[in-house]
KOLGU-762334 format. One record per atom (N, C-alpha, C): x, y, z; residue number from 0. Coordinates in steps of 0.1 Angstrom, whole numbers, plus 5000, padded with zeros to 4 digits. Layout:
+------+------+------+-----+
|   xx |   yy |   zz | num |
+------+------+------+-----+
|    X |    Y |    Z | NUM |
...
+------+------+------+-----+
END
This chain:
+------+------+------+-----+
|   xx |   yy |   zz | num |
+------+------+------+-----+
| 5008 | 4988 | 5001 |   0 |
| 5000 | 4999 | 5000 |   0 |
| 5010 | 5013 | 5000 |   0 |
| 5021 | 5014 | 5007 |   1 |
| 5028 | 5023 | 5006 |   1 |
| 5034 | 5025 | 4997 |   1 |
| 5040 | 5016 | 4986 |   2 |
| 5040 | 5022 | 4971 |   2 |
| 5033 | 5026 | 4963 |   2 |
| 5017 | 5026 | 4965 |   3 |
| 5011 | 5033 | 4957 |   3 |
| 5011 | 5048 | 4962 |   3 |
| 5008 | 5049 | 4975 |   4 |
| 5008 | 5062 | 4982 |   4 |
| 5021 | 5069 | 4976 |   4 |
| 5033 | 5063 | 4975 |   5 |
| 5043 | 5068 | 4969 |   5 |
| 5044 | 5073 | 4953 |   5 |
| 5035 | 5063 | 4948 |   6 |
| 5035 | 5067 | 4932 |   6 |
| 5026 | 5075 | 4931 |   6 |
| 5015 | 5079 | 4940 |   7 |
| 5006 | 5088 | 4937 |   7 |
| 5010 | 5102 | 4943 |   7 |
| 5020 | 5102 | 4952 |   8 |
| 5027 | 5115 | 4954 |   8 |
| 5035 | 5117 | 4944 |   8 |
| 5041 | 5112 | 4939 |   9 |
| 5049 | 5115 | 4929 |   9 |
| 5044 | 5119 | 4914 |   9 |
| 5032 | 5114 | 4912 |  10 |
| 5024 | 5117 | 4899 |  10 |
| 5016 | 5131 | 4902 |  10 |
| 5017 | 5135 | 4917 |  11 |
| 5009 | 5147 | 4920 |  11 |
| 5021 | 5159 | 4918 |  11 |
| 5033 | 5154 | 4923 |  12 |
| 5042 | 5163 | 4923 |  12 |
| 5046 | 5167 | 4909 |  12 |
| 5045 | 5159 | 4899 |  13 |
| 5049 | 5157 | 4887 |  13 |
| 5038 | 5170 | 4879 |  13 |
| 5026 | 5165 | 4881 |  14 |
| 5014 | 5175 | 4878 |  14 |
| 5017 | 5189 | 4880 |  14 |
| 5024 | 5192 | 4891 |  15 |
| 5026 | 5206 | 4896 |  15 |
| 5036 | 5210 | 4886 |  15 |
| 5043 | 5202 | 4878 |  16 |
| 5055 | 5206 | 4870 |  16 |
| 5049 | 5216 | 4857 |  16 |
| 5056 | 5221 | 4849 |  17 |
| 5054 | 5227 | 4837 |  17 |
| 5048 | 5215 | 4825 |  17 |
| 5041 | 5221 | 4814 |  18 |
| 5041 | 5208 | 4807 |  18 |
| 5055 | 5205 | 4801 |  18 |
| 5063 | 5214 | 4799 |  19 |
| 5074 | 5211 | 4791 |  19 |
| 5084 | 5199 | 4801 |  19 |
| 5083 | 5203 | 4811 |  20 |
| 5092 | 5195 | 4824 |  20 |
| 5083 | 5182 | 4822 |  20 |
| 5071 | 5183 | 4824 |  21 |
| 5065 | 5169 | 4822 |  21 |
| 5069 | 5157 | 4811 |  21 |
| 5066 | 5168 | 4798 |  22 |
| 5073 | 5160 | 4788 |  22 |
| 5089 | 5155 | 4788 |  22 |
| 5095 | 5163 | 4795 |  23 |
| 5107 | 5158 | 4800 |  23 |
| 5110 | 5148 | 4804 |  23 |
| 5103 | 5147 | 4819 |  24 |
| 5101 | 5134 | 4828 |  24 |
| 5095 | 5121 | 4816 |  24 |
| 5086 | 5122 | 4810 |  25 |
| 5080 | 5111 | 4803 |  25 |
| 5091 | 5107 | 4793 |  25 |
| 5099 | 5112 | 4787 |  26 |
| 5111 | 5113 | 4779 |  26 |
| 5119 | 5105 | 4783 |  26 |
| 5127 | 5108 | 4795 |  27 |
| 5134 | 5102 | 4805 |  27 |
| 5130 | 5086 | 4811 |  27 |
| 5117 | 5086 | 4811 |  28 |
| 5113 | 5074 | 4819 |  28 |
| 5110 | 5065 | 4809 |  28 |
| 5107 | 5070 | 4796 |  29 |
| 5105 | 5063 | 4781 |  29 |
| 5118 | 5055 | 4780 |  29 |
| 5133 | 5064 | 4780 |  30 |
| 5141 | 5058 | 4778 |  30 |
| 5148 | 5050 | 4788 |  30 |
| 5143 | 5051 | 4799 |  31 |
| 5149 | 5043 | 4808 |  31 |
| 5142 | 5027 | 4809 |  31 |
| 5130 | 5030 | 4803 |  32 |
| 5122 | 5017 | 4803 |  32 |
| 5127 | 5006 | 4789 |  32 |
| 5130 | 5015 | 4780 |  33 |
| 5133 | 5008 | 4765 |  33 |
| 5150 | 5001 | 4770 |  33 |
| 5156 | 5010 | 4777 |  34 |
| 5169 | 5001 | 4782 |  34 |
| 5168 | 4993 | 4791 |  34 |
| 5158 | 4990 | 4799 |  35 |
| 5156 | 4978 | 4810 |  35 |
| 5152 | 4966 | 4799 |  35 |
| 5145 | 4969 | 4791 |  36 |
| 5136 | 4959 | 4783 |  36 |
| 5150 | 4956 | 4773 |  36 |
| 5158 | 4965 | 4768 |  37 |
| 5169 | 4958 | 4759 |  37 |
| 5182 | 4950 | 4767 |  37 |
| 5181 | 4954 | 4780 |  38 |
| 5190 | 4945 | 4787 |  38 |
| 5184 | 4935 | 4793 |  38 |
| 5170 | 4932 | 4795 |  39 |
| 5164 | 4923 | 4794 |  39 |
| 5168 | 4908 | 4784 |  39 |
| 5162 | 4913 | 4773 |  40 |
| 5163 | 4910 | 4759 |  40 |
| 5178 | 4905 | 4758 |  40 |
| 5188 | 4911 | 4762 |  41 |
| 5202 | 4907 | 4761 |  41 |
| 5206 | 4895 | 4771 |  41 |
| 5201 | 4898 | 4783 |  42 |
| 5203 | 4885 | 4793 |  42 |
| 5195 | 4874 | 4786 |  42 |
| 5186 | 4873 | 4782 |  43 |
| 5178 | 4862 | 4778 |  43 |
| 5184 | 4857 | 4766 |  43 |
| 5190 | 4864 | 4754 |  44 |
| 5198 | 4856 | 4748 |  44 |
| 5213 | 4853 | 4750 |  44 |
| 5220 | 4860 | 4759 |  45 |
| 5230 | 4852 | 4769 |  45 |
| 5226 | 4838 | 4773 |  45 |
| 5212 | 4837 | 4777 |  46 |
| 5208 | 4825 | 4786 |  46 |
| 5208 | 4815 | 4777 |  46 |
| 5199 | 4819 | 4765 |  47 |
| 5199 | 4810 | 4756 |  47 |
| 5210 | 4806 | 4748 |  47 |
| 5220 | 4814 | 4743 |  48 |
| 5229 | 4811 | 4740 |  48 |
| 5238 | 4800 | 4747 |  48 |
| 5239 | 4803 | 4761 |  49 |
| 5246 | 4792 | 4770 |  49 |
| 5239 | 4780 | 4767 |  49 |
| 5225 | 4777 | 4771 |  50 |
| 5218 | 4766 | 4769 |  50 |
| 5222 | 4759 | 4754 |  50 |
| 5224 | 4765 | 4745 |  51 |
| 5223 | 4763 | 4731 |  51 |
| 5238 | 4754 | 4733 |  51 |
| 5249 | 4760 | 4736 |  52 |
| 5264 | 4755 | 4739 |  52 |
| 5265 | 4742 | 4750 |  52 |
| 5258 | 4746 | 4758 |  53 |
| 5253 | 4732 | 4765 |  53 |
| 5245 | 4720 | 4761 |  53 |
| 5242 | 4722 | 4750 |  54 |
| 5233 | 4711 | 4742 |  54 |
| 5220 | 4708 | 4752 |  54 |
| 5214 | 4718 | 4757 |  55 |
| 5204 | 4721 | 4766 |  55 |
| 5192 | 4723 | 4757 |  55 |
| 5190 | 4725 | 4744 |  56 |
| 5182 | 4725 | 4735 |  56 |
| 5176 | 4719 | 4726 |  56 |
| 5164 | 4719 | 4721 |  57 |
| 5162 | 4710 | 4712 |  57 |
| 5158 | 4720 | 4698 |  57 |
| 5165 | 4712 | 4684 |  58 |
| 5160 | 4721 | 4676 |  58 |
| 5152 | 4715 | 4665 |  58 |
| 5144 | 4723 | 4659 |  59 |
| 5133 | 4717 | 4649 |  59 |
| 5126 | 4728 | 4646 |  59 |
| 5116 | 4722 | 4637 |  60 |
| 5103 | 4733 | 4630 |  60 |
| 5093 | 4728 | 4638 |  60 |
| 5079 | 4738 | 4633 |  61 |
| 5069 | 4736 | 4643 |  61 |
| 5063 | 4722 | 4641 |  61 |
| 5063 | 4717 | 4632 |  62 |
| 5063 | 4702 | 4626 |  62 |
| 5068 | 4693 | 4637 |  62 |
| 5082 | 4693 | 4641 |  63 |
| 5088 | 4685 | 4648 |  63 |
| 5083 | 4687 | 4663 |  63 |
| 5080 | 4699 | 4666 |  64 |
| 5076 | 4703 | 4680 |  64 |
| 5064 | 4697 | 4682 |  64 |
| 5053 | 4699 | 4675 |  65 |
| 5041 | 4690 | 4674 |  65 |
| 5040 | 4676 | 4676 |  65 |
| 5049 | 4670 | 4667 |  66 |
| 5054 | 4655 | 4669 |  66 |
| 5058 | 4653 | 4684 |  66 |
| 5070 | 4661 | 4687 |  67 |
| 5072 | 4656 | 4699 |  67 |
| 5062 | 4657 | 4713 |  67 |
| 5051 | 4668 | 4712 |  68 |
| 5045 | 4670 | 4722 |  68 |
| 5034 | 4656 | 4719 |  68 |
| 5031 | 4650 | 4708 |  69 |
| 5021 | 4641 | 4707 |  69 |
| 5027 | 4628 | 4711 |  69 |
| 5039 | 4627 | 4715 |  70 |
| 5048 | 4616 | 4717 |  70 |
| 5049 | 4617 | 4731 |  70 |
| 5048 | 4628 | 4740 |  71 |
| 5049 | 4628 | 4755 |  71 |
| 5035 | 4626 | 4761 |  71 |
+------+------+------+-----+
END
């Protein structure tokens, strides 16, 4: 509940700023979110590459996958 109160306080403070400053904050947050997503994708790709190198993946197409599922 405290986190929601903090977010509301932050939003109220932002709304008291000029429109230009609000756009600037939105731009900064957008860039931060994109960077976090990029980092998450990078980490996932790194994990996938490690799994591939360690032979912990199955290679095939959609048909192979469906056949494998039916055999389970």
